TIMIZA-557253 format. One line per field, with one value per residue (C-alpha): z, x, y; residue in three letters. Coordinates in steps of 0.1 Angstrom, whole numbers, m for minus. Last residue first. Layout:
BEGIN
up <- Z,...;
east <- X,...;
north <- Y,...;
res <- ALA,...;
END
This chain:
BEGIN
up <- 45,30,45,23,3,m6,m22,m29,m59,m69,m89,m48,m40,m66,m53,m19,m23,m43,m14,15,m6,m10,26,39,17,25,63,54,41,7,m14,m53,m79,m110,m138,m117,m147,m124,m105,m74,m36,m12,25,50,88,99,100,92,118,97,67,98,99,69,66,95,86,54,58,96,65,44,15,m6,m42,m62,m82,m72,m47,m34,m51,m33,m48,m19,0,m21,m54,m36,m24,m63,m69,m45,m59,m93,m78,m68,m105,m131,m131,m114,m140,m170,m193,m168,m168,m128,m140,m167,m160,m123,m117,m81,m73,m51,m44,m21,m5,1,14,45,55,60,78,103,108,121,146,158,156,185,204,203,213,247,249,248,273,298,294,302,338,346,340,362,393,389,399,421,442,442,458,486,478,489,511,505,470,483,503,473,447,472,496,515,548,566,580,575,541,521,513,483,477,520,519,485,499,535,512,489,530,538,511,487,482,521,526,489,501,526,500,489,515,518,483,489,455,427,388,374,380,370,388,389,427,426,394,402,437,412,391,419,436,410,408,441,443,408,428,446,416,406,441,438,399,410,402,370,378,356,332,304,303,309,273,270,302,300,265,280,291,280,268,304,297,308,301,308,280,262,281,274,299,287,295,326,341,350,339,357,349,364,362,377,360,396,392,358,362,398,384,354,373,401,374,368,404,406,372,389,420,410,389,414,436,403,387,402,378,356,359,320,311,294,253,264,244,237,270,274,277,312,319,285,274,308,305,270,236,219,193,182,200,180,198,201,186,196,178,186,158,145,123,82,97,73,102,126,150,165,187,194,204,231,245,259,298,314,298,307,286,293,279,251,280,289,251,242,268,264,228,228,255,239,216,230,218,206,190,206,181,182,205,178,191,164,172,153,125,115,74,81,61,55,86,88,106,136,146,182,187,210,223,243,278,281,302,296,259,247,215,201,171,194,196,185,159,127,98,85,58,56,75,76,62,70,48,49,65,37,46,11,22,53,58,82,76,120,120,92,116,149,134,126,161,172,156,162,197,199,173,192,177,153,154,180,152,128,157,178,189,206,237,224,207,211,189,205,200,230,223,195,164,150,124,96,80,106,106,76,68,84,57,68,48,27,28,29,55,52,90,106,99,130,109,126,141,158,181,190,177,148,171,133,156,175,195,201,189,157,177,156,177,164,131,124,108,68,43,42,43,11,m7,m21,m30,m54,m59,m37,m55,m36,m36,m16,m11,m18,m43,m74,m67,m49,m66,m50,m58,m87,m58,m56,m89,m93,m113,m127,m161,m150,m129,m100,m85,m84,m98,m138,m154,m193,m201,m211,m240,m266,m247,m253,m231,m232,m200,m189,m220,m200,m176,m209,m218,m219,m248,m280,m300,m338,m336,m355,m318,m296,m315,m338,m371,m403,m434,m451,m476,m508,m519,m496,m513,m546,m532,m532,m563,m561,m593,m605,m612,m580,m586,m567,m540,m513,m530,m527,m491,m489,m476,m465,m492,m493,m489,m450,m463,m444,m456,m479,m478,m507,m490,m471,m510,m531,m500,m510,m541,m536,m529,m501,m488,m460,m448,m454,m460,m495,m512,m527,m493,m507,m472,m451,m448,m445,m407,m421,m391,m379,m373,m395,m419,m420,m428,m458,m474,m488,m527,m544,m551,m561,m599,m624,m649,m617,m593,m624,m626,m589,m566,m531,m533,m561,m537,m514,m526,m536,m499,m488,m454,m425,m388,m363,m370,m365;
east <- 249,222,186,168,130,125,164,180,188,228,252,264,262,286,310,304,314,348,356,345,363,394,400,393,420,443,437,440,476,490,519,512,522,514,528,520,493,465,476,495,485,508,501,508,489,475,443,414,395,368,395,408,379,378,410,406,374,385,412,397,374,400,383,422,408,434,471,492,509,481,449,436,400,386,409,438,411,393,424,426,391,398,434,420,390,421,424,405,391,355,348,349,342,340,307,306,296,307,309,310,332,342,318,286,303,325,305,277,308,317,280,285,313,295,265,290,307,274,265,289,274,242,264,269,240,222,247,238,202,205,226,198,170,192,197,158,150,174,157,125,134,146,115,92,63,65,57,28,9,11,2,m32,m54,m81,m88,m122,m124,m94,m79,m91,m59,m45,m24,m10,m8,16,33,40,53,79,92,97,117,123,123,115,89,69,51,34,16,6,m13,m30,m46,m66,m80,m48,m53,m64,m31,m12,15,50,47,63,52,19,17,28,m1,m27,m15,m24,m54,m62,m44,m69,m100,m94,m97,m124,m140,m128,m144,m174,m194,m216,m241,m274,m244,m241,m209,m193,m185,m167,m151,m140,m122,m104,m67,m57,m22,m4,34,62,105,117,132,94,67,31,10,m35,m18,m10,m36,m52,m81,m98,m72,m94,m96,m91,m67,m44,m53,m39,m3,m4,m11,13,39,31,28,62,79,62,77,108,108,94,125,155,136,150,124,124,128,92,67,56,22,5,6,18,50,46,51,32,54,44,69,66,33,20,37,27,52,60,88,71,49,25,6,m34,m64,m98,m120,m153,m168,m207,m202,m191,m154,m162,m191,m169,m174,m148,m118,m88,m59,m48,m16,4,11,39,61,34,8,m20,m44,m64,m73,m98,m110,m110,m135,m159,m166,m165,m193,m207,m220,m245,m255,m226,m235,m202,m199,m159,m140,m110,m80,m64,m22,m8,17,21,12,4,m27,m33,m29,m11,m25,m17,m42,m50,m82,m114,m139,m166,m169,m134,m115,m134,m135,m112,m117,m92,m63,m35,m6,m22,m10,m27,m14,m39,m21,m48,m62,m82,m118,m108,m93,m107,m87,m86,m49,m39,m5,2,33,55,65,63,82,111,118,115,146,161,161,169,199,214,213,225,259,267,269,293,326,341,337,360,386,406,438,450,446,471,458,461,436,403,402,387,360,344,348,321,298,290,256,239,205,200,162,129,112,76,56,17,4,m35,m58,m95,m91,m67,m32,m6,28,42,72,58,82,104,127,109,82,82,78,119,124,86,63,52,38,25,12,25,8,10,42,50,33,0,24,47,18,3,40,40,77,65,32,8,m5,m29,m44,m80,m66,m68,m52,m58,m49,m30,m10,m30,m53,m71,m62,m92,m68,m89,m71,m39,m44,m15,m9,24,43,50,81,79,90,126,126,131,165,185,218,229,240,206,206,203,179,151,150,121,94,95,64,73,104,136,145,157,194,204,192,219,207,213,241,232,264,286,277,286,323,320,345,342,325,347,331,340,374,398,420,401,396,438,446,462,498,517,530,566,570,579,612,631,664,675,672,692,698,668,647,676,672,636,643,664,631,613,593,606,591,556,534,535,524,492,470,435,418,429,468,455,465,502,530,553,557,587,592,555,547,568,552,577,581,570,534,545,551,565,552,529,551,571,540,536,508,522,547,569,565,583,609,617,610,639,640,652,636,645,610,587;
north <- 235,256,251,224,227,267,260,296,300,298,317,330,291,282,308,294,259,271,286,266,236,258,264,232,224,251,233,205,214,207,191,191,168,166,143,114,101,101,134,135,148,148,153,181,179,216,202,223,197,187,187,165,146,136,117,95,87,77,62,45,32,14,m2,0,m10,m36,m23,m48,m22,m12,14,46,66,72,98,108,106,128,151,151,164,197,201,209,231,257,268,243,216,224,248,226,257,290,312,301,270,243,207,196,161,182,207,191,160,174,196,165,147,177,178,144,143,164,144,119,141,141,108,101,129,109,76,101,113,76,68,100,94,58,76,99,72,52,78,82,45,41,80,68,32,57,74,44,55,94,79,60,84,113,86,84,69,79,76,80,42,22,17,m18,m42,m40,m12,m8,m50,m44,m15,m32,m60,m42,m33,m66,m72,m94,m134,m148,m123,m133,m166,m142,m120,m149,m163,m133,m128,m164,m174,m156,m169,m141,m117,m145,m162,m156,m142,m111,m104,m114,m95,m63,m68,m74,m40,m18,m31,m24,13,16,3,34,60,44,52,86,93,84,46,43,19,33,36,61,64,30,20,53,57,19,29,60,39,7,10,16,18,m2,2,m16,m24,m21,m36,m29,m31,m39,m76,m70,m52,m19,m12,15,43,73,105,140,152,147,117,104,124,100,73,73,79,54,26,43,37,1,m12,m3,m17,m49,m41,m38,m66,m92,m114,m148,m176,m180,m203,m211,m203,m238,m248,m280,m278,m237,m230,m198,m167,m155,m123,m110,m118,m105,m75,m71,m67,m37,m35,m14,21,28,59,54,58,42,28,17,m13,m15,m45,m56,m43,m9,3,27,43,72,75,102,106,85,88,55,60,59,89,113,133,137,165,140,122,149,158,119,121,142,141,105,99,132,114,87,58,42,5,m15,m50,m50,m27,m17,m7,5,21,44,53,88,100,127,133,94,84,45,20,m12,m34,m43,m59,m58,m81,m69,m68,m45,m66,m104,m97,m122,m137,m154,m154,m149,m124,m94,m65,m69,m43,m20,m7,27,52,83,70,29,8,m25,m58,m90,m94,m98,m81,m81,m48,m37,m3,3,m28,m25,12,m5,m33,m11,7,m27,m31,m2,m1,m39,m28,3,38,45,62,33,3,15,9,38,52,79,58,29,0,m33,m55,m64,m107,m112,m83,m100,m78,m59,m69,m43,m49,m71,m59,m86,m76,m94,m119,m118,m145,m136,m168,m147,m140,m146,m159,m150,m156,m166,m169,m207,m220,m258,m256,m225,m203,m192,m174,m152,m118,m129,m99,m100,m67,m86,m117,m141,m168,m207,m222,m257,m267,m248,m274,m249,m217,m230,m241,m207,m199,m230,m248,m276,m282,m298,m339,m341,m383,m393,m426,m411,m382,m344,m315,m287,m249,m240,m225,m259,m278,m312,m334,m365,m363,m362,m394,m399,m427,m426,m395,m395,m401,m410,m437,m456,m483,m457,m446,m479,m489,m519,m532,m538,m566,m602,m585,m582,m543,m526,m525,m506,m520,m522,m539,m516,m492,m528,m532,m503,m499,m501,m497,m540,m544,m545,m526,m539,m573,m556,m542,m504,m485,m449,m437,m407,m380,m362,m364,m394,m375,m393,m428,m428,m417,m385,m383,m345,m328,m319,m280,m282,m302,m326,m333,m358,m391,m415,m440,m453,m442,m465,m491,m493,m495,m530,m544,m547,m580,m585,m544,m556,m525,m521,m491,m486,m476,m482,m478,m508,m498,m464,m462,m475,m494,m487,m450,m438,m466,m476,m449,m446,m465,m497,m500,m537,m523,m490,m495,m467,m445,m433,m423,m398,m376,m370,m388,m393,m416,m405,m371,m389,m402,m371,m354,m382,m390,m379,m382,m363,m339,m365;
res <- ILE,ALA,ALA,GLY,THR,ALA,SER,PRO,LYS,SER,GLU,LYS,GLY,LEU,GLU,GLY,TYR,ALA,ARG,ASP,LEU,MET,GLN,ARG,ILE,SER,ARG,TYR,SER,VAL,VAL,PHE,VAL,THR,ALA,ASN,ASP,ARG,SER,THR,LEU,LEU,ILE,GLN,GLU,GLU,SER,SER,ALA,ASP,LEU,LYS,SER,LEU,CYS,ASN,LEU,TYR,HIS,ASN,THR,ASP,LEU,ARG,ALA,LYS,GLY,ASP,ALA,ASP,VAL,GLN,HIS,PHE,VAL,TYR,ASP,ARG,PHE,LEU,LYS,LEU,LEU,LEU,ARG,GLU,GLY,THR,GLU,SER,TRP,ASN,HIS,VAL,GLY,CYS,SER,ASP,GLY,ARG,GLU,ASN,VAL,VAL,SER,LEU,LYS,PHE,MET,LEU,ARG,ALA,ILE,ARG,GLY,ASN,GLU,LEU,GLU,ARG,MET,LEU,HIS,PHE,GLU,LYS,GLU,ASP,SER,GLU,GLN,MET,VAL,PHE,ASN,ALA,PHE,ASN,ALA,LEU,HIS,THR,THR,MET,GLY,GLY,LEU,LEU,THR,GLU,VAL,THR,LYS,THR,GLU,GLY,PRO,ALA,SER,PRO,LYS,ILE,LEU,TRP,GLU,LEU,VAL,GLY,ARG,LEU,GLN,THR,SER,TYR,ARG,PRO,VAL,ILE,THR,ALA,LEU,ALA,ALA,ASP,ILE,ASN,ASN,PHE,ASN,LEU,THR,PRO,THR,ASN,THR,ALA,LEU,ALA,LEU,ILE,ILE,ARG,GLY,PHE,LYS,VAL,PHE,ASP,GLU,GLN,GLN,LEU,GLU,GLU,ILE,THR,LYS,ARG,ASN,PRO,SER,ASP,HIS,HIS,LEU,VAL,ASP,LEU,ILE,SER,CYS,ALA,ALA,LEU,ARG,ILE,ARG,ASN,ASN,GLU,TRP,ILE,ILE,LYS,SER,LEU,GLU,LEU,CYS,ARG,ALA,ALA,LEU,LYS,ALA,ASN,HIS,ILE,ALA,LEU,LEU,ALA,ASN,ALA,ILE,GLN,CYS,VAL,TYR,SER,TRP,ILE,VAL,ASN,GLU,PRO,ILE,LYS,ASN,THR,ASN,ARG,LEU,ARG,ASN,HIS,SER,ASN,ASN,PRO,PRO,PHE,HIS,HIS,ASP,TYR,LEU,THR,GLU,SER,LEU,PRO,HIS,PHE,ASP,TYR,VAL,PHE,ILE,LEU,SER,SER,ASP,GLY,PHE,PHE,GLU,THR,THR,PHE,ALA,GLU,HIS,VAL,THR,VAL,ILE,ASN,ALA,ASN,ILE,ILE,LYS,LYS,TRP,GLU,LYS,THR,VAL,ASN,LEU,ILE,ALA,LYS,GLU,ASN,THR,LEU,ARG,TYR,GLY,GLU,ILE,ARG,ARG,LEU,ALA,PHE,HIS,ARG,GLY,ASN,LYS,ASN,ASN,GLN,ALA,LYS,TYR,MET,TRP,SER,PRO,TYR,GLY,PHE,CYS,THR,SER,ASN,ARG,THR,ALA,LYS,THR,ASP,LEU,PRO,PHE,LEU,SER,HIS,TRP,ARG,ASP,LEU,ASN,PRO,LEU,GLY,SER,ASN,PRO,LEU,LEU,GLN,GLN,MET,HIS,PHE,LEU,LYS,LYS,GLN,LEU,ASN,GLU,ARG,ARG,ASP,LYS,PRO,ILE,PHE,PHE,ASP,TYR,THR,THR,ARG,GLN,TYR,PRO,GLN,LEU,SER,PRO,ARG,TYR,LEU,GLU,SER,PRO,PRO,GLN,TYR,LEU,HIS,TYR,ASN,PRO,PRO,HIS,VAL,LEU,GLY,ASN,GLY,PHE,GLY,ALA,PRO,GLN,TYR,LEU,GLY,ALA,GLY,ALA,GLY,ALA,LEU,ASN,ASN,PRO,ASP,ASN,ALA,TYR,PRO,ASN,TYR,GLN,GLY,ALA,PRO,PRO,MET,THR,GLN,GLY,LEU,SER,SER,ILE,SER,PHE,PRO,ASP,SER,TYR,LEU,GLY,GLY,ASP,GLN,THR,VAL,HIS,GLN,ALA,GLY,ASN,GLN,SER,ILE,THR,ASN,GLY,VAL,ASP,TYR,ASN,GLN,PRO,THR,PHE,GLU,ARG,ILE,ALA,ALA,PRO,ASN,PHE,ILE,THR,SER,ASP,ASN,ALA,GLN,GLN,LEU,THR,PRO,THR,SER,THR,GLY,VAL,GLY,ARG,PRO,THR,PHE,PRO,ALA,ALA,SER,ALA,ALA,GLN,SER,SER,PHE,THR,SER,LYS,LYS,GLY,ALA,SER,GLN,GLN,GLN,ASN,ALA,PRO,THR,PHE,SER,PRO,SER,GLU,VAL,ASN,PHE,VAL,ARG,ARG,ASN,SER,ASN,LEU,ASP,THR,GLN,SER,GLY,SER,ALA,LYS,ASN,GLN,ASP,HIS,ASN,PHE,THR,CYS,GLY,SER,ASP,GLU,TRP,ARG,CYS,HIS,GLY,TYR,ILE,VAL,VAL,ASN,ARG,CYS,LEU,THR,GLU,LYS,THR,ASP,ARG,ASN,LYS,ALA,ARG,PRO,SER,GLY,VAL,GLN,ARG,ARG,LEU,ASP,GLY,SER,ASN,TYR,ARG,THR,ALA,ALA,MET;
END
């Protein structure tokens, strides 16, 4: 359009100038036809000629007298838009008597669905509101605000309701908070074990992979003095295990229906089975995790259901003796008491709580989810069995030296955690059988401990639960091809009765397996050295944390020590620039530089007071300093000491 030249004066005459109104415009060719070839207002009131064949001589004058386009020239406006508000618009009589517009299908009194031949015409009024089939709104029976019964007896669940989520899950599996997979998500029929009266609260474990180190296969080639970021922290599996322990220690079950006892609250069930089992104690027993009201520590409570205590001395004498036993392979007993908060007379034993533990029975004889039968696992290595022998012998040595007997030695009453086992049901039978008329002596009970000890090891060596033993001699004969003759000799000594006049002792047992005791002690000391190595690395992280505390205290501090804007004056300014040098660096594009290696490297050099010099610049690049890490460390200590002189000593925290 800009390349087209035309006469702006003639254009003004076309759009309604005084001279254009006095001449006949019917013979004048419309300029839109000349420029564009057509006129969009031809049928809307444009009074100019739109037929180029009938153009008059005046059109020739228009083309010959064109001048350069003037930006002040008005654009064309249709004649019907130029009429004033007082004038009546011209409509034909036929248009005035036309019927109002009505969409097809809407004008009928009863909306109906379109027929097949009108399927291409969209009719919103003919679409009915969606309603689930066989669902009567007037006859619904609400259940917990999430489920409804339909007319045909079916059940309609609201998929957006949290209360119905647990009911739509697969059949509930066994819930084991001690296991590595507490929700049993890996097995078939996974679900949560919830006894009667429990709510549908779901357990959502946190994301433990906060930082995942790269694979060893793609480990970069580093110099001997170089380290990666993950070399400064503990291994990922050990860190994840510790975080899981903390999570299970704080785990709660909302709306559990469990009562709060006198000095215990937040009870959490630890049993992996909902069925009652009274084969060991003669009474049904349950395990709970609870928190103490006084010290805030978590303990494991074993409840003996339906037991009525007749002699209070049974609790006092037993717990007094068992509290003195502190052993690495025994779960410490703290106290015992009776309660009626569960709706019956129950006896409660308080033990130490060891998170992420599972029974030795569940660890080596896990149930088969498809048939609910015990699955025979692979052969247990002999060194693992010998470690179990050494640990149980260590526990019995402490118990027998205290003139007591373990009595309750079963696979389901021994907990396992990373090849560490602990006797978890001591002192219970002493209380339950305190006034029994057929009570045995301590010497007899100690001899029975050896028999139960041997049956446990034999069950592990043959991959057969203790309750399934029918022939002990045949079971002993089957372990010879798989294990050494020394292990069989130890099992025979434990299970078979001793010769007349001889008494089995733990010292005799330990004297016959000194080699395995030495190997086990070596393994324990190596593991201790590894843990100490990781602890030393965490110790260095603690030194860096103290430096961060000091820098945070000094930087960005306002008026202090009688000085206005104290942190921005004197040598404290260099500390602020050092903070920017470590944490506020940017790349060439102005984006933040996130480099953990740089942070640790700078703070480690600051902690060591290195003589290496660095360049510190202000944010406006107007001030530049060259200073060493040693000088910065001295400035930091002086600034922190200056604050310490005017501050009062803290009553709750020590100085950094």
